[in-house]
N, C-alpha and C positions, 0 to 999 in steps of 0.2 A: 262225168265231167268232160267237157270238150277239150280237145288237144290244146287249144289256145289258152284256156283257163288253167290247165295243168302246167303249161310252160310258164305262165305268169306266176303261179303259186310256187313252182320250183325255183324260179329266179328270185322271188321275194325271200324264200327260206335261205337260199344261198347267201344273199346279201345281209340278212339280219342275224343269222345264226353262225354260219361257218366262216364267213369272211373276216369278221372282227377278231376271231381267235388267231388268225394267221397274219393280221395286218402288220404287227410289229416285225415279224420275220421278213416280210417283203417290203417294208417301209412304204406302205401305201399312203398317198398324200392326204386322204380324208380321215386317217386314223393316226394320231401322233402321240408321242410321249411328252408329258408335262412334268416339270420338276418344281418342287417347293423347298425353300431353305428358310429355316427359322433360327435366328441368332439371339442368345441371351444378352440383351443390352440394358438390363435393369439398373445396373450401377450398384454402388454400395456393397460390393462383394456378395450379392445375393444369388443363390441358386434358383433355377427356374425348372419347375416340373410341368411337363406338357403331355397331353394325351389326345392324339388325333384320330379321327374316324371319318368314314363316309357311310353311305347307306349299306354298302357291301363289305367294307374293310375296316378292321380295327387295328391300328398300327402300334398299339401298346403304349405303355407309360415310359417316358424318358426323362432323365434328370440331366440338366445342362448346367455346367459350371459357368461362371462369368466369362463372356466372350465366346463360349462354345456354341457350335451350330448342330442342328439336326436337319437332315435332308431326306426327302422321299420323292418317288416318281410314280406316275400312274398313267394309264392310257386314256385318251380322250378321242372322241369321234364327233363328227358333225351331227350325228343323230342322237347322242346321249346327253343327258343333263347331269353334269358332274358337280358335286359339292363335297368338299372336305372341310371339316370344322375341328377346332382344337379347344381343349380346356387348358388354361394356363394358370398356374398357382405358384405363389411364393409367400413366405411368412403367413400373414392372416388374410391375404388377398387371393381371389379366385375369379377368373373371367373367361368368357367364351368369345371366339371370333371365327368367322368363316375364312379360312386361309386361301381357299380356292373356290370360287363360285363361277361356273362357266358363263352364266349370264353377265356377270360383272367383269370378268377377267379375260375371257377368250380373245376378244378383239384387240386389247392392248398388250396382253402378255400371253400369246398362244402357246409358248413353249415353257413357261414357268415364271415364277416370281420369288423374290426373296424378301424377308421381313426382318427388321431389327425389333425385337420385342422389348418395349419400354413400359414403365409403370403406367403411363397415361394411355397406352395402346400400341398396337403394331404399326410400324412405319415401313413403307416400301423402301427398299434399297434405292437410293438416288431418286426418291419421289416423295409423295405426301404421306401423312400419318392418318390413321383411322382411329375412331373411338371404339371402345370395347362394345361388342354386340350386347352382352348381358353379363351380370355377375352370377356366381354360383349360389 
């Protein structure tokens, strides 16, 4: 392998493998932390059970009392495709929704988003409401 090709390969390995693992520590501009907040706004004194996941992370099952919130954070970079989805259930209802989709959310909410979870679907805090993606 030529010296030039070797240096290009080493640079590529550094950028794709080593650098993202240290990006939070050094607060690099192309690798940021994103926050998601989910609030039980079902009304009627209903508890909300949610289970959020990504391709790589399972955040577990959480039970929210009326008005209670669940929050989580994760790393995003300009080269990754991040998607977190949740299963929401209460009484005899069960629905899915993508709470963070980098393609949809990164430009408008690069550092996070909050939802009030209602019976008809999740609503952005101070913004518009979405329909459920699917039912269980």
